[in-house]
VMD Tcl script that draws the C-alpha trace (Angstrom):
set ca {
  {97.69 95.98 75.66}
  {98.53 96.48 79.32}
  {101.31 94.12 80.39}
  {102.31 93.41 84.01}
  {106.03 92.76 84.36}
  {107.72 91.11 87.33}
  {111.03 89.48 88.15}
  {113.43 88.61 90.86}
  {117.05 89.76 90.81}
  {117.98 86.99 88.34}
  {115.45 88.28 85.81}
  {115.90 92.01 86.36}
  {118.13 92.76 83.34}
  {116.10 90.68 80.89}
  {112.87 92.23 82.18}
  {114.23 95.64 81.19}
  {114.94 94.44 77.65}
  {111.45 92.97 77.44}
  {109.91 96.25 78.62}
  {111.74 98.11 75.85}
  {110.53 95.60 73.24}
  {106.94 95.85 74.45}
  {107.05 99.66 74.38}
  {108.33 99.48 70.81}
  {105.38 97.26 69.92}
  {103.00 99.85 71.36}
  {102.14 98.15 74.65}
  {101.90 99.75 78.08}
  {103.80 98.07 80.90}
  {103.64 98.20 84.67}
  {106.73 96.98 86.50}
  {106.02 95.22 89.80}
  {109.73 94.77 90.57}
  {112.33 93.69 91.34}
  {113.97 97.02 90.75}
  {117.60 95.97 90.80}
  {120.01 93.08 91.14}
  {120.03 92.89 94.94}
  {118.56 89.59 96.16}
  {114.77 89.69 95.90}
  {112.08 87.19 96.83}
  {110.10 86.24 93.74}
  {106.67 86.10 95.45}
  {107.00 89.75 96.51}
  {106.86 90.77 92.85}
  {105.12 87.99 90.93}
  {102.16 87.73 93.30}
  {100.96 91.36 92.88}
  {101.64 91.22 89.14}
  {99.62 88.00 88.82}
  {96.81 89.59 90.84}
  {96.76 92.47 88.35}
  {96.29 89.99 85.50}
  {93.69 87.97 87.38}
  {91.70 91.10 88.24}
  {91.83 92.38 84.67}
  {94.00 95.38 85.57}
  {96.53 94.02 83.08}
  {95.72 92.09 79.91}
  {98.76 89.84 80.18}
  {101.84 89.33 82.29}
  {105.46 88.51 81.58}
  {107.51 87.29 84.55}
  {111.23 86.53 84.57}
  {113.21 84.61 87.15}
  {116.20 82.30 86.95}
  {114.42 79.41 85.22}
  {110.79 80.54 84.86}
  {109.18 77.79 86.88}
  {109.08 79.72 90.16}
  {107.10 82.49 88.51}
  {104.68 80.03 86.92}
  {104.24 78.19 90.21}
  {103.19 81.41 91.94}
  {101.13 82.85 89.10}
  {99.06 79.72 88.53}
  {97.77 79.94 92.10}
  {95.74 83.02 91.10}
  {92.24 82.74 89.66}
  {92.12 84.07 86.11}
  {95.80 83.43 85.41}
  {97.02 80.81 82.97}
  {100.82 80.94 83.12}
  {103.20 79.04 80.88}
  {106.96 78.62 80.76}
  {108.45 78.87 77.28}
  {112.02 78.29 76.22}
  {111.65 78.66 72.46}
  {109.39 80.51 69.99}
  {107.63 77.32 68.84}
  {106.40 76.63 72.37}
  {105.41 80.28 72.75}
  {103.18 80.03 69.68}
  {101.58 76.81 70.91}
  {101.08 78.29 74.37}
  {98.92 81.01 72.86}
  {97.22 78.99 70.12}
  {96.34 75.95 72.23}
  {95.91 77.28 75.78}
  {95.07 80.99 75.49}
  {97.75 81.65 78.13}
  {97.81 85.13 79.60}
  {101.11 84.99 81.51}
  {104.49 84.11 80.01}
  {107.29 83.02 82.34}
  {110.90 83.03 81.22}
  {114.21 81.90 82.68}
  {116.78 84.65 82.63}
  {119.56 82.20 83.53}
  {118.79 79.65 80.84}
  {117.97 81.58 77.67}
  {119.79 84.52 76.18}
  {118.14 87.85 75.55}
  {117.86 87.46 71.76}
  {115.94 84.21 72.16}
  {113.86 85.59 75.03}
  {112.85 88.64 73.01}
  {111.80 86.45 70.08}
  {109.75 84.29 72.45}
  {108.03 87.41 73.79}
  {107.39 88.74 70.29}
  {105.86 85.45 69.14}
  {103.79 85.03 72.31}
  {102.47 88.60 72.10}
  {101.51 88.35 68.42}
  {100.02 84.85 68.33}
  {96.27 84.46 68.72}
  {94.33 81.69 70.46}
  {92.63 79.19 68.15}
  {89.23 80.75 68.92}
  {86.39 79.13 67.08}
  {88.10 75.74 67.00}
  {86.05 73.49 69.29}
  {88.94 71.19 70.16}
  {90.94 74.01 71.77}
  {87.98 75.90 73.19}
  {86.75 72.73 74.92}
  {90.17 72.02 76.43}
  {90.56 75.57 77.73}
  {87.02 75.45 79.14}
  {87.88 72.27 81.05}
  {90.95 73.90 82.58}
  {88.94 76.97 83.57}
  {86.31 74.70 85.14}
  {89.02 73.09 87.26}
  {90.20 76.56 88.32}
  {86.65 77.59 89.20}
  {86.32 74.53 91.48}
  {89.65 74.96 93.26}
  {90.79 78.57 93.19}
  {89.18 81.28 95.31}
  {87.62 83.98 93.10}
  {89.53 87.23 93.45}
  {86.44 89.17 94.50}
  {86.34 86.96 97.63}
  {89.84 87.81 98.84}
  {91.48 90.98 100.05}
}
mol new
graphics top color blue
foreach p $ca { graphics top sphere $p radius 0.5 }
foreach p [lrange $ca 0 end-1] q [lrange $ca 1 end] { graphics top cylinder $p $q radius 0.2 }
display resetview
């Protein structure tokens, strides 16, 4: 899979560990920054990474900031992106099984790297409950809401 990675300065170190894990699992990554620990504005990096997911240039995205919510807030403004914040492996599994999420957001200041890497591993290896009407119907309703309120990416620059 092609995975878009993004962070701010608070998530920079953890993003590097995640990139190494993903490479070990056979995935390709593209790093949209930040590229160091100097102060960085999260939208400068998450926005282009989320666009890559929304446009299908990346299959999924993993974004890391201090808490995770800033990344999710930005990413969920993009058509075709369904971003979740996970703080444990159980929630990561549910986020894939129940919502078919395609972007995982993590908080580099609130979870340690061992836990974060397990969350990533679980999220990357858990499948959506495809074929189960209950979950497919719920995801379809969310996508219908997005279609009504988010500008399709082919209509923006």
